[in-house]
C-alpha positions as CSV (number, residue, x, y, z in Angstrom):
1,M,0.0,0.0,0.0
2,F,1.2,3.5,-0.8
3,A,0.2,7.0,0.3
4,I,0.8,10.6,-0.8
5,V,1.5,12.7,2.2
6,R,2.1,16.5,2.5
7,T,4.7,17.9,4.9
8,G,6.8,21.0,4.8
9,G,4.9,22.3,1.7
10,K,5.9,19.3,-0.4
11,Q,4.3,16.1,-1.3
12,Y,5.9,12.6,-1.0
13,R,4.8,9.2,-2.2
14,V,5.6,6.7,0.6
15,A,5.2,3.0,1.3
16,A,6.2,0.9,4.3
17,G,10.0,0.6,4.5
18,D,10.8,3.8,2.5
19,K,13.3,6.4,3.7
20,I,12.6,10.0,2.9
21,A,14.2,13.4,3.7
22,V,11.7,16.1,4.6
23,E,11.8,19.6,6.0
24,K,12.7,19.8,9.6
25,L,10.2,18.2,12.0
26,A,10.3,18.4,15.8
27,G,11.6,15.3,17.6
28,E,14.8,13.4,18.3
29,A,16.3,10.4,16.6
30,G,14.3,7.2,17.4
31,D,11.0,9.1,18.0
32,T,7.9,7.9,16.2
33,I,5.6,10.5,14.5
34,T,2.4,10.3,12.6
35,L,2.1,12.1,9.2
36,S,-1.6,13.1,9.3
37,D,-2.0,15.1,6.0
38,V,-2.7,12.1,3.7
39,L,-3.8,13.3,0.2
40,L,-4.2,9.9,-1.6
41,A,-3.8,6.3,-0.8
42,G,-4.0,3.0,-2.7
43,S,-2.6,-0.3,-3.6
44,E,-2.1,-2.0,-7.0
45,G,-4.3,0.4,-9.0
46,A,-7.1,0.6,-6.5
47,L,-7.6,3.8,-4.5
48,A,-8.5,3.8,-0.9
49,D,-10.2,6.4,1.3
50,A,-7.4,8.8,2.3
51,S,-9.2,10.1,5.4
52,A,-9.0,6.6,7.0
53,I,-5.3,6.2,6.3
54,T,-2.6,6.9,8.9
55,V,1.1,7.0,8.1
56,S,3.6,6.4,10.9
57,A,7.3,7.1,10.6
58,E,10.4,6.9,12.7
59,I,12.9,9.7,12.9
60,I,16.3,8.4,11.8
61,A,18.3,11.6,12.2
62,Q,18.2,15.4,12.1
63,A,20.6,16.6,9.4
64,K,21.5,19.4,7.0
65,S,21.1,19.2,3.3
66,E,23.7,20.0,0.7
67,K,25.1,23.5,0.6
68,V,23.6,26.0,-1.8
69,I,25.8,28.8,-2.9
70,V,24.1,32.2,-3.2
71,F,26.1,34.5,-5.5
72,K,25.0,38.1,-6.2
73,K,26.7,40.4,-8.7
74,R,25.9,43.7,-10.3
75,R,27.7,44.4,-13.4
76,R,30.1,47.4,-13.6
77,H,29.5,48.4,-10.0
78,N,32.2,46.2,-8.3
79,Y,29.4,44.5,-6.3
80,R,29.9,40.8,-5.4
81,R,28.4,38.9,-2.5
82,K,28.9,35.2,-1.9
83,N,26.9,33.4,0.7
84,G,26.1,29.8,1.5
85,H,23.0,28.1,3.0
86,R,22.3,24.6,4.3
87,Q,18.6,23.7,4.9
88,Q,17.7,21.8,8.0
89,M,16.0,18.4,7.3
90,T,14.7,15.3,9.0
91,L,15.4,11.8,7.7
92,L,12.4,9.5,8.1
93,R,11.8,5.7,7.8
94,I,8.2,4.9,7.0
95,L,7.0,2.2,9.4
96,S,3.4,1.6,8.2
97,V,0.7,2.9,5.9
98,A,-2.6,1.7,7.3
């Protein structure tokens, strides 16, 4: 069985046993959370009622994503700014979709 869940403004297709990286969620490594915003659910071509589905996940780790370089330049004005950013994220292991 799979489900489409929304968290952090993005949508993810998940099934039991999957590992996903989402925007930072509250909790420590080893905690179990419930992803409540289920948009769609189904299995093998048949759709199920998404309001009756719950997705439980375990937090593997709190981490940072890859660095993104922000470079600003204005031509002919000797203006250059270089900055970096690493987004906070949470690694999840999906335990069950039921």
